[in-house]
One Martini backbone bead per residue (centre of mass of N, CA, C, O) as a GRO file, in nm:
protein
   81
    1MET     BB    1   0.820   0.106  -0.500
    2GLU     BB    2   0.816   0.436  -0.460
    3VAL     BB    3   0.869   0.361  -0.165
    4PRO     BB    4   1.160   0.300  -0.013
    5GLU     BB    5   1.057   0.093   0.225
    6VAL     BB    6   0.922  -0.066   0.004
    7ARG     BB    7   0.968  -0.400  -0.119
    8ASP     BB    8   0.657  -0.515  -0.142
    9VAL     BB    9   0.369  -0.609  -0.329
   10ARG     BB   10   0.119  -0.826  -0.234
   11LEU     BB   11  -0.128  -1.006  -0.377
   12ARG     BB   12  -0.108  -1.197  -0.149
   13GLY     BB   13  -0.185  -1.322   0.142
   14LEU     BB   14  -0.192  -1.433   0.425
   15PRO     BB   15  -0.379  -1.663   0.581
   16TRP     BB   16  -0.504  -1.400   0.768
   17THR     BB   17  -0.533  -1.249   0.491
   18ARG     BB   18  -0.603  -1.054   0.242
   19ALA     BB   19  -0.587  -0.961  -0.061
   20SER     BB   20  -0.496  -0.761  -0.282
   21SER     BB   21  -0.713  -0.476  -0.369
   22GLY     BB   22  -0.988  -0.342  -0.579
   23ALA     BB   23  -1.249  -0.079  -0.604
   24VAL     BB   24  -1.510   0.054  -0.815
   25HIS     BB   25  -1.727   0.352  -0.749
   26GLY     BB   26  -1.737   0.524  -0.995
   27ASP     BB   27  -1.509   0.781  -0.867
   28GLN     BB   28  -1.435   0.552  -0.655
   29VAL     BB   29  -1.177   0.409  -0.435
   30THR     BB   30  -1.079   0.089  -0.307
   31LEU     BB   31  -0.803  -0.031  -0.103
   32ARG     BB   32  -0.575  -0.326  -0.070
   33LEU     BB   33  -0.258  -0.367   0.098
   34ASN     BB   34   0.031  -0.577   0.077
   35VAL     BB   35   0.337  -0.527   0.261
   36SER     BB   36   0.684  -0.494   0.243
   37VAL     BB   37   0.927  -0.391   0.487
   38GLY     BB   38   1.197  -0.243   0.574
   39TYR     BB   39   1.481  -0.282   0.781
   40PRO     BB   40   1.435  -0.023   0.960
   41SER     BB   41   1.103   0.109   1.015
   42PRO     BB   42   0.862   0.358   1.037
   43LEU     BB   43   0.554   0.244   1.010
   44ARG     BB   44   0.370   0.491   1.032
   45ALA     BB   45   0.524   0.666   0.823
   46VAL     BB   46   0.502   0.470   0.587
   47ALA     BB   47   0.193   0.462   0.573
   48THR     BB   48   0.157   0.761   0.515
   49ARG     BB   49   0.327   0.776   0.255
   50LEU     BB   50   0.177   0.556   0.099
   51ARG     BB   51  -0.105   0.680   0.106
   52GLU     BB   52  -0.030   0.945  -0.040
   53HIS     BB   53   0.095   0.822  -0.296
   54VAL     BB   54  -0.139   0.645  -0.398
   55THR     BB   55  -0.353   0.864  -0.412
   56ARG     BB   56  -0.201   1.045  -0.614
   57ARG     BB   57  -0.153   0.833  -0.846
   58VAL     BB   58  -0.444   0.754  -0.902
   59ALA     BB   59  -0.543   1.037  -0.974
   60ALA     BB   60  -0.338   1.089  -1.209
   61GLN     BB   61  -0.409   0.818  -1.382
   62THR     BB   62  -0.757   0.822  -1.343
   63GLY     BB   63  -0.932   1.047  -1.167
   64LEU     BB   64  -0.961   0.907  -0.900
   65ASP     BB   65  -1.092   0.855  -0.569
   66VAL     BB   66  -0.951   0.775  -0.267
   67THR     BB   67  -1.144   0.661   0.018
   68ARG     BB   68  -0.977   0.382   0.065
   69LEU     BB   69  -0.678   0.256   0.257
   70ASP     BB   70  -0.552  -0.056   0.319
   71ILE     BB   71  -0.276  -0.153   0.534
   72THR     BB   72  -0.059  -0.442   0.523
   73MET     BB   73   0.207  -0.556   0.718
   74THR     BB   74   0.358  -0.864   0.667
   75ASP     BB   75   0.672  -0.764   0.666
   76LEU     BB   76   1.026  -0.760   0.742
   77GLY     BB   77   1.224  -0.698   0.450
   78GLY     BB   78   1.508  -0.615   0.435
   79ASP     BB   79   1.743  -0.390   0.427
   80LEU     BB   80   1.836  -0.082   0.456
   81PRO     BB   81   2.067   0.141   0.314
   0.00000   0.00000   0.00000
């Protein structure tokens, strides 16, 4: 929710996707996020901003290194302001 175009991070996935999740292995983290993005948004740019933001926030809050972050954009929901 800290990236303006992201409307929702969904804990559960759609029937054909996996749920949002994370795993810690030592000091490394892998994450999988399902997100709803506002319409119209440049999806590739939003994914890049979201990836950078989440990686930075996880490191700041936990001291762990995000080594993999899979982003699934499940839908385009809600108009951008």
